[in-house]
N, C-alpha and C positions, 0 to 999 in steps of 0.2 A: 396490241401496246401492255408492258409491263407495268407492274406495281410501283418502281419504280417513276416510269413515264407520267402513269397516273395521275401520281401523288404532285408530281412537279408540276404538269399541266394542266390538272385540275386548279392546281392552286394559284395560278396566274391567270388564267385565260377570266377576263369579270366575265359577269354577270347580268343583267340588263336589270335595271332599278325602275321596276313599277310601283315603289314604294310610294304616298304622298309624304310630304312633311312631316316630319316629328313634333311629338311634345316631349320636351326633354323631362326625367321627372327621376328627383332621388326617394331610395327610398329603404327606412331603416333596418338593417339587417340584425345589427346588437348595438349595445350603447357607443355611442360614439362613432359608427361607423357605418356608411351609406354606401349603396351601391347605385350607380347612374345605368337608366333604362331610357331606347328608346321606343315611343308609343305610338302607334299607328291606329286609329279608332275609325270603323266605319260608321256608318250616320247613326243608328242607332247602334251601339255596342254593347250594352246588357242582354239583345238579342243574340247576337252574333258568337264564334268561340273566339274564343282568346287564345294564340298561339304563343306559347314563353318559347323564346330560340335561345339557347345558353354555346356559346363558342369552347373555341376548345385551349388548348395551351399556349399563351403571349398571344393569343387573336384576343379582338374585340366586338364591338355590336356592329363595325365599320368591315369583319372579317366578308370576302365573298363568300361562303356559303350562308351567312345568315340572310347576306340581303338577297339571295337566289330562293332559300327558303323562305320568307317571309315574304318576298314579292308575287311568288306561288301561293301563299297562303292568303292573302291580302287580295288576289285574282278569284280565290275561291271563294269572298265573302267572309274572311276571317279580321277578327283584330289581331294585329302584332304587335308584340312586346321584346324589341333586342335587347338581352340584360346582356352589359358587362361585368364579370368578378369582380370581385374587391382590384383595386389599384389599377384596371385595365381600363381602356381607354382614354388616358391621361387623365384616368382618377384617382394617382397616388393620393394626392391631397384630403381625400375624403374618408379617411380612416389611417391609425397609426399600427395596424398589422399587417399584415402580407398573405395573399393569396395562395391556395394548394388545394389538394383533391379531394379531401376531408368535406372541406366548408358549401355541401349537400344543405344544409340549414339557410343558406343565403337564398338557395331557388324554394325554398319552402317560406322563406320571408316574403319573398314579391308575391308567389302564390295567392298566400293567406290575405295578404294585402288587398292583393284585386280583387278578391272575394269581399274582404269585410267591408275598404272602401267604396269601392268600385261596381259592388253586387252583382259582379257577373258568375252568372251563373255556369260555366261550362268551360272549362280552361282544360288544355293539349301541350306538353310540352315534346319540343327537339332537341336535343342535345348532342354536340358532336365532340368526337374524342375524351378528352380530359370532359367538357360539360357534358358528354354522352354517360361518362362515370357519375355526376353530380348527382343527374336525374336518375339513373339507375339505385343510385345511393341510397336517395331521397326515396324515393317510390317502397325500396325496400325497407326503409327503416321506420316510415308507415304502416305498412303492410296491410292490415283488412279495416285500420282507423283513416286513410285518405281520406282526406274531403272529398265528398258527395260531387264536388264541382268540378275534381281534376277527373278528366273522363278515358283520355289517354297518352302516351308517351312513346317517342321512338328515339332509341341511340343510333345513332350513327360512329360506326367506326369506334364504340367506345374501348375506351382504359379502363377496363373495370377489374384487368388483372393488372394491377400496377407494377410489381417487381419485376416481374420476367421482361416487360412491355418497355420499361426504364434502362434494362440490363440491354436489350436489343438494339436499343440506340447507341449502344455504345461499340457494336457488331463493327469493321471497317465499313462494309458496304452503306453504314446507315449514320458516320461519322458528321456526314454534312447538313443533315438532319438535328445532331444532338446538339450541333458546336450554333446551327443556327437559334435552336432555345436558349441555350448556355448566354450566347451576346444578349439576348432580348434580357433573362433573367438578369444576368451582371448589369445592364443599364437599369433593368426596373428596381433592383437592390440600392444602388448608389439614387436613383434620386429620390426614394425613401428614406435614406440614408441624412440627404441633404435637411429635408422634411422633417425631421426626428432623429437629431441627431445623437439624442440621449441614446437613444433605442435600439440602433442598430450601428457597428464594425466593421467596417470594409473590409478590413485585412482578413477576415477568414472565407476571403473570397482568392487566395493568393493560392496557388497551385490547385488550382479546379479544371480538373480536365473530364468529369463526365458529368451528366446529371444525377445520378449514385452520388457521387460527390459533393455537387451542389443540394441535394436533400440532406445528407449526413450535415454538410455544414452551418445551414441558413434556415432550410426549411426544419426539419428538427428541431435547432437551437431555438428557433426563433415562433416554434409552434406549440411549444411544448412536448415532442416524440423523445425519444432517448435517442434514436438513431432512422438514416435513411428504413432499413426494415420494417423498425417500429410501424414509421410513417406507412409506408406501404400496404402495410397489410391493415392497419385499422382504417384506412381510406378507402381502401377495394371497395367500388359495389360486389365484387364477387362474394363477397362475406355473408349478403344481404336478399340477394336476387330470389334466392327461391323465395324470398317470403313478399315479392309485389302480387298486388290485387286489383291492381288497374292493368285496363289493356296494354300491352306495350308491344311494340314491335323492335327487332336487334337487327342490323345490319352489319353483316363484315364480311370482307375482301378476304379470300384464302390468302391473296397474294400483299396483301399488309404489311410492308419493308418493317411495321417495329410495333406493332400491336401485337400484344400475343395473347390468343384464348386456351386454359388450360383445359383440360380434358374434364376437371369434377366442375368445373363448371359451365360448361358445352352443357354439360349432365343436367342439370342444374337449367338452366335456361330449359333445355329441352324437358322437361319435366315439370315446367309451370306452367301451369294449363292459361295461363293467364299473358303469356310470352309466345310470340311469333319471334323463332330468327330464323333469319336470310342466312344462309353464307353461300358467297358468290364465290367463282372462279377466279375473276380479276375485280377488279376497283379501286387498286390500292387503299391509301389513307386519306378517310371521306375526298373522296373522287367518285368513281360510279360514272366515268363518261361512258355514254353508249351512242349507238348512230340514232340523229336526231326522230327522224321517223314522226315529222308532225309536232317537234318540243325542242329545247333548245338542249338535250341530249344528256341532261345531269338527272341519270336516273335516280340517285337515293333521296334528292329531294321532292323530283313527283311522287314516289314510292310513299317518302313519308308524309304526305297530305294527301294522299290517297287511302291509304291506311286511316287518317284521322277522318277523313270523311267516312269510309266505310262505319268504322262506331259510331259516326252523327247519325247515319239512318239507321242500324241498328242490326249491322251484322256481326255477329253474336264471337267471329274468329279475327273478321278483318282482313282477311287475307290482301298480300298486295296481289295487284295483275300482272299477269308479263310483258 
């Protein structure tokens, strides 16, 4: 199955949802801004590892890969926190700002609240695509100062080289993905402008034909970047992955239609002893569909949970099994 076929089929095929009813909880991430998380607690939440799952661009806590990963974590005995980025999951009213790939501190704020207020002693992250960039960027920024309660992390198809990945979306074969993202981002800005009319001018949406256009005219303008390229450089986890000091698994498919991993970034990942990089020939974007062989065929979700379990068990490498 081609990378495009994997990406499309993986996006639309539903997962079985084994999660119990969620506690909806708002987490402050900065003054006047909150994010919504859906929390699923084991009977003794303090004795269980808590997995924070972070979705990708224009996704939400209801994205199928979030449900699938959360369900596998729940069945493995973990607490599950499905995090919505700012404005996602119909939460535009929870703050005046837009969201973007630089906001790793939001993930950190959720983690630190769970540690401080819930006294949770073992946390792990799984981030998909843009969420993978946020998770890896956060860990790189923390470096050796990461909270001791943060035990492991996984990035699935992480968009850690933002500029080449954004530009790859504009290739003719990838325009269907780019237009999907652009439609969602335009609708979101229109909703934000209706809620905060003095802050946003929707006229800047005119003539927009690419994700780079959107980031030039909207993301940079309203998030204090000089332009899209400045945003891509400053928001990319690639700048800091060499500083990650938490056991981390990175899964990347070589046939991903639009996520690009630059040679220098690959070199950083390979030379950080805390990171396990697995590049597969096939998998598409956030799909990694495989023969079922006794499970649901969602290879990346299975490997993410297996990696965290191996770290929990004291395996210093946590290499996933085939």
